[in-house]
C-alpha angles and dihedrals in degrees: 000000000000121000116276109251092215143296121283129190108207112204120188132129091217106084094202092055092042092053093043090055093042094050093047092051094042091052088051091056104264125134104235134198124177138215127189099218143353096280092051088049092054091046092053104033096087092050094045099037093194126196089220137019122202108206132194114213104211107060137134123254096014121015127215094260093058093040091053091047093051092046090053094047095051114086091213094055106025092098095057114108113242127202115191112211113190148143088233101101101164118125090238089059092049091049090049091053095047088044088059088049106255116162100219138009123208126180127220128276085047129184107247090215090056092047091052091049093049092049093045092051092049093046092050091050089051093049094047093058 
């Protein structure tokens, strides 16, 4: 079996999108875990210890903005690369995301090839630390 490229935690409340992202990344060689919203992400992140988290913004219980903020403020998770994936494509939204400290921002509908490349680049940068 080939080397795992890294671990990814895919967070989206839409099961179809969550599975689409998970399947694409798994086929590419990533080990993938999923979470259905921000709170589920925070509950799982310490067990999974992913290299990269793909994070939807608009979710119930805990949205992507708050989840990313909590990940960045926690010493145990602040190093994890975060990719926001959202239908919110306004410049203000992008600025808000980068202000929180996310590493990449993709808008829906996203190109799976672009998503894979972004996650791959972030995972490689994590592993070469």
